[in-house]
C-alpha angles and dihedrals in degrees: 000000000000128000105221129187115199119201109212133167116313089206101046128055121222093237133121128300090042121224091223148331095289092060091047090050092050094052094045093050094046092049092049092049091051090051087057090056100260125136111238131184121187117208105204137137093294091051091050090051093049092049092051094241096111095073114054115199108214126185120252089250093054092047090053096046116117090235093059108126127204111304094239091054096051093045092051090047090049094049093053093042091053092046096049094050091052102045099088090058094055098075100240121161091206137003121217113204105207100164135091099232120118100224099072090053094045093048098041095095089060093058123097089204114080115246133199120200123205113208106220095166140051115260115301126189091240095054095041088053091051092048091050091051092046091046090226089296128127104088123297143340129225128187121198092222143014090245092056092045089054090051090054095044096101092055101032134028128192096040115163119216119228112169118218118258137203134212109264088203094054095042096048126191122253116192096204127029117241093215133037091227142100130249131211121189136178142072109331100233132125095256090059090057101228090157091056091052090052092051095044092050089050092052091046091049092234125139111242131207118197123201131178146081117305102234095167114039096190092049092049091051091051091050094051093043089058092046124092129217090283091071118082129185109215096186134237101319133195117241096265094052092043092050090053091051093048097046092050093053124092095221137007121221121214112185114171118176090198137048096286107215091212124333110227092187089064095059091042087058093047091052089055091049093249114140118229132228109194147157112263095246136131114331098349094096086056094050099046131054131186092273097051108033148005127233126216128197108272113273092358102131095182091053091047090052088053091048090052089063092050094046093053089065096054125109116269089200090057090051093054092046092053090052091049094049101041114013110038122136089231093058092046091050092049091053093049092047091052089052094046091052091050090055094045089050090056093051113115115247 
């Protein structure tokens, strides 16, 4: 049995409905590890609040200083600083850094407890700076895809790839769709390309249901203003409701406007048996094959509309089988446990 501490977002809780794919991934992995008999603690926004580290009390002089950054920035910095200085005293066998903040990476070499960091994003200046300071030390490095590992290669070598996985019990298979429409899910922000999904569905003549948190109100309003009556917003759904929506759809659209490091929504759809029409960006060409999805030229709405028609004819059984063989939560957990044990085995007595 391992005692595992997972570092999650200090600004988002890992509660339903999830703010994004990283939170969903964290909860799924922690639950799977616990089912194997391991003890897991997640350090997220709710943990920071309970421990008193979420609300930094600064003096009036410090607040008034010209160097005072935005309040959200300094509170997030303080929460991670407090956490990192306390981790060695919490008796963990291994720490899994599953956040995007720079401090856990920069401070990892000072820990006695081994730490693994999963890279859920493309390179950022903050994380590259932390890696340069740490000298690549601090345990081990995981990328969620080969494409993302390649993007990090100039800053970090020796990065293992462990693809994300989903629960095949939670994302259940449906042999026949209930609707003839498409589904789009995720954070509703410009870089996720919701507006492109709306336009492609319109050209293809396919009804579209959108689900996810509205992270940019003005953008959401523009998307819905451009949408016709065939576009429905289902809200920010918990995982059970979202899984039902996805499995009942005929096709799932994935429309990143950036180099998507993975694309959890794509494997959620595959697990449900729902074929995917997506832009050929980031890790999506790794996730999909010719039997389970179709790839359009990035940002090409007309091509995506064409690919929707092709994807609707693909085998739902093949989609489920690909999820079972390559993207199951069980397989992902096995790979992480192997890596954890390797790090623990290297730990000095």
